[in-house]
C-alpha positions in Angstrom: 33.4 -65.2 33.8 35.9 -67.5 35.4 35.4 -69.0 38.8 38.2 -66.9 40.3 36.5 -63.7 39.2 33.1 -64.9 40.5 34.6 -65.3 44.0 35.4 -61.6 44.2 31.7 -60.8 43.9 30.3 -63.6 45.9 31.2 -64.9 49.4 31.7 -68.6 50.1 28.0 -69.3 50.3 27.5 -67.9 46.8 25.8 -64.7 48.0 26.7 -61.0 47.6 28.1 -59.6 50.8 26.5 -56.8 52.8 29.4 -54.4 52.0 28.9 -55.0 48.3 25.1 -54.4 48.6 25.8 -51.1 50.5 28.4 -50.1 47.8 25.9 -50.9 45.0 23.1 -48.8 46.8 25.5 -45.8 47.3 26.6 -46.1 43.6 22.9 -46.1 42.6 22.1 -43.1 44.7 25.1 -41.2 43.3 24.1 -42.1 39.8 20.5 -41.0 40.3 21.7 -37.7 41.9 24.0 -37.0 39.0 21.1 -37.6 36.5 18.8 -35.3 38.4 21.5 -32.7 38.6 22.1 -32.9 34.9 18.4 -32.5 34.2 18.1 -29.5 36.5 21.2 -27.8 35.1 20.1 -28.3 31.4 19.1 -24.9 29.9 15.3 -24.7 29.7 13.9 -23.6 26.3 12.6 -20.0 26.5 8.8 -19.7 26.8 7.1 -19.2 23.5 6.7 -15.5 22.7 3.2 -14.1 22.6 2.9 -12.7 19.2 0.7 -9.7 18.9 -1.7 -10.2 16.0 -0.8 -8.3 12.9 -2.7 -5.1 12.5 -5.6 -5.2 10.1 -6.1 -2.1 8.0 -8.2 -3.6 5.2 -11.1 -6.1 5.3 -13.1 -7.8 2.6 -16.5 -9.1 3.6 -18.4 -11.8 1.7 -16.5 -11.1 -1.5 -18.8 -8.1 -1.8 -17.4 -5.1 0.1 -14.0 -3.9 1.1 -13.2 -1.5 4.0 -9.8 0.1 3.9 -8.4 2.6 6.4 -7.5 5.8 4.7 -6.6 7.8 7.7 -7.0 8.0 11.5 -5.8 11.2 13.1 -5.9 12.8 16.5 -7.6 16.2 16.1 -6.8 17.4 19.6 -9.3 18.6 22.1 -10.9 21.6 20.2 -12.6 21.6 16.9 -12.8 25.2 15.8 -15.9 26.7 14.3 -13.8 28.0 11.3 -12.7 24.4 10.6 -16.3 23.1 10.2 -17.2 22.0 6.6 -20.8 23.0 7.2 -20.0 26.6 8.0 -21.8 28.9 10.4 -25.2 27.9 9.3 -24.9 24.7 11.3 -22.0 25.4 13.8 -22.1 28.4 16.0 -19.4 27.5 18.6 -16.2 25.4 18.9 -16.6 21.7 20.0 -14.4 21.0 23.0 -13.5 17.9 25.1 -11.4 17.1 28.1 -10.1 14.2 26.2 -9.3 14.0 22.4 -11.1 13.9 19.1 -10.2 11.1 16.6 -11.2 11.4 13.0 -11.4 8.2 11.0 -11.7 8.0 7.3 -12.4 4.7 5.6 -12.5 4.0 1.8 -15.3 1.5 1.0 -15.8 -0.2 -2.3 -18.0 -2.8 -3.9 -15.9 -5.7 -5.1 -18.9 -7.8 -5.9 -21.1 -8.1 -9.0 -24.3 -6.3 -7.9 -25.1 -3.0 -6.1 -24.7 -2.8 -2.3 -27.9 -0.9 -1.3 -28.0 2.3 0.7 -27.8 1.7 4.5 -26.4 -1.8 4.3 -22.9 -0.8 5.5 -21.4 1.7 7.8 -18.5 2.4 10.3 -19.6 2.0 13.9 -17.9 2.5 17.2 -14.2 2.7 18.3 -13.0 0.2 20.9 -9.7 0.5 22.8 -7.6 -2.4 24.0 -9.4 -2.6 27.3 -12.8 -2.9 25.5 -14.0 0.7 26.2 -16.4 1.8 23.6 -16.5 5.3 22.0 -19.2 6.7 19.8 -19.4 9.3 17.0 -22.0 12.0 17.0 -23.7 13.7 14.0 -22.7 17.1 15.5 -19.0 16.2 15.6 -19.1 15.1 12.0 -19.7 18.7 10.9 -15.9 19.0 11.3 -15.1 15.9 9.3 -12.5 16.4 6.5 -14.6 14.6 3.9 -18.3 14.6 3.0 -20.0 11.9 5.0 -20.9 9.2 2.4 -21.3 6.5 5.1 -23.9 4.0 4.1 -24.3 5.2 0.5 -25.2 3.0 -2.5 -22.1 1.2 -3.7 -21.9 0.2 -7.4 -19.5 -2.6 -8.4 -16.2 -1.5 -9.9 -16.8 2.2 -9.0 -14.2 4.4 -7.2 -14.2 3.8 -3.5 -16.6 5.9 -1.4 -15.1 7.8 1.6 -16.8 7.4 5.0 -15.5 9.8 7.7 -16.6 10.3 11.3 -15.2 12.0 14.4 -15.1 10.3 17.8 -14.6 11.7 21.3 -12.0 9.2 22.8 -10.3 9.1 26.2 -6.7 10.4 26.1 -5.4 7.2 27.9 -7.0 4.9 25.3 -4.6 3.0 23.1 -4.9 0.1 20.6 -7.9 1.6 19.0 -10.0 -0.5 16.6 -13.0 0.5 14.5 -16.0 -1.8 14.1 -17.3 -1.9 10.5 -20.8 -3.0 9.6 -22.1 -4.9 6.6 -25.6 -6.2 6.8 -24.8 -9.6 5.3 -22.0 -10.2 7.9 -23.3 -11.5 11.2 -20.1 -11.3 13.4 -18.4 -8.0 14.4 -15.4 -7.1 12.3 -12.7 -4.6 13.3 -10.0 -2.4 11.5 -7.0 -1.3 13.5 -6.5 2.5 13.6 -2.8 2.5 14.4 -3.4 4.8 17.4 
């Protein structure tokens, strides 16, 4: 800079004047305010969407056994005596509920190399999205659409075995999942029912 230009910024003693300091402070405050305003006005990225987990309709456990949902259906609030697969020898009256009956049928097959022994697998309880637990009963299973082969011996490579049970479930329950059991698996495993 030349000496003539230096004089514009400094007074005779070589210092910046008070007016210039005030002007610099005001400029700084305005600059900071503009930066803050730009930051505030910038569009914010949308919050990440909570993805619902994909439904699971088939599960393989320990490379030995596969559970696959065949059907889950709402059977209503009455199971008629005439619909029972066991006939009048076992069922003498209709089964009724104030809620709803859900019938679940699972195909289970041995994908391993050795037999899966009798009683080492089964389908267990139904849970809703709030964690309420619903049980099957042997009596309700008289109305099951299929012969109850739950827990039977599974031979490797054979046609899948059908396991079917009926559960008494609250009408308000949604997001139903079925717990499946395999003796060699130590943690609970669930199949979505789509209801």
